[in-house]
C-alpha positions in Angstrom: 3.1 39.8 12.5 2.2 36.1 12.2 4.3 33.6 14.3 5.7 30.3 12.7 4.0 27.4 14.3 5.8 24.2 14.3 3.8 21.0 13.6 4.3 17.9 15.6 5.4 15.0 13.3 6.2 11.4 13.7 8.0 8.9 11.2 6.2 5.8 10.3 7.7 3.1 8.3 6.9 -0.5 6.5 8.3 -2.7 4.0 6.1 -2.4 1.0 6.1 -3.9 -2.6 7.4 -0.8 -4.6 7.9 -1.3 -8.3 8.0 -5.0 -8.0 10.5 -5.3 -5.1 10.0 -5.1 -1.5 11.5 -1.8 0.0 11.6 0.0 3.2 9.2 3.0 3.0 9.2 6.0 5.6 6.7 8.5 5.9 6.5 11.6 8.0 3.0 12.0 9.3 1.3 14.7 11.4 1.4 13.5 15.1 -2.4 13.8 15.5 -3.0 11.4 12.4 0.1 9.1 12.8 -2.0 6.3 14.4 -4.5 6.4 11.7 -1.7 6.6 9.0 0.1 3.6 10.6 -3.1 1.6 10.6 -3.6 2.6 6.8 0.1 1.6 6.0 -0.5 -1.9 7.7 -3.7 -2.4 5.8 -1.7 -1.8 2.6 1.0 -4.1 3.5 -1.6 -6.9 4.4 -3.4 -6.4 1.1 -0.1 -6.5 -0.7 0.5 -10.0 1.0 -2.9 -11.1 0.3 -2.7 -10.4 -3.5 0.6 -12.0 -3.7 -0.8 -15.2 -2.3 -4.0 -14.9 -4.4 -1.9 -14.3 -7.7 0.3 -17.3 -6.9 -2.6 -19.6 -6.6 -4.5 -18.1 -9.7 -1.4 -18.4 -11.8 -1.8 -22.2 -12.1 -5.7 -22.0 -12.2 -7.4 -23.9 -15.0 -9.1 -21.8 -17.7 -12.8 -21.5 -17.8 -15.3 -21.7 -14.9 -13.0 -24.2 -12.8 -10.5 -21.5 -12.0 -13.0 -18.5 -11.9 -13.0 -18.4 -8.1 -9.2 -18.1 -7.9 -9.2 -15.4 -10.6 -11.9 -13.5 -8.8 -10.0 -13.8 -5.4 -7.0 -12.4 -7.2 -9.0 -9.5 -8.5 -10.7 -8.7 -5.2 -7.2 -8.6 -3.7 -5.9 -6.2 -6.2 -9.0 -3.8 -5.6 -8.0 -4.0 -1.8 -4.5 -3.0 -2.7 -5.8 0.0 -4.9 -8.1 1.1 -2.1 -5.6 0.9 0.7 -2.9 2.9 -1.5 -5.7 5.5 -2.1 -6.4 5.9 1.6 -2.7 6.7 2.4 -3.1 9.7 0.1 -5.6 11.1 2.7 -2.8 11.6 5.1 -0.6 13.5 2.5 1.4 10.6 1.3 1.9 10.2 -2.4 1.1 6.6 -3.1 -0.5 5.1 -6.3 -1.2 1.6 -7.5 1.2 0.5 -10.0 0.0 -3.1 -11.2 0.7 -6.5 -10.0 0.2 -5.6 -6.3 2.9 -3.0 -6.3 2.6 0.7 -5.6 4.5 3.8 -6.4 5.6 6.0 -3.8 7.1 9.5 -3.9 11.0 9.3 -4.0 11.5 11.2 -0.8 9.7 8.3 0.8 11.8 5.3 -0.3 14.7 4.1 1.7 17.2 2.1 -0.4 
């Protein structure tokens, strides 16, 4: 008869931009990978902050080549948010990019 093994878990949390609003998000991670998952969560939060800043600057950018640098910075920051969201899925979290620097998270992870 097989014995049931308990897996050590740790709760990690961060305030992320979810669906256009900043919300507290909590995840339960395996204790062995909690440090790496916390780092990935911090990278997502930082990427979202960079995107918000770049989007604010690009909003008033002139059309044409004069504003291309600001628009490129925004697009690069958006790609960083997408990559950071995808990296969290490695740890079993259900996170997806939703547009405008926001992500969607499985309902069980969002704390209102």
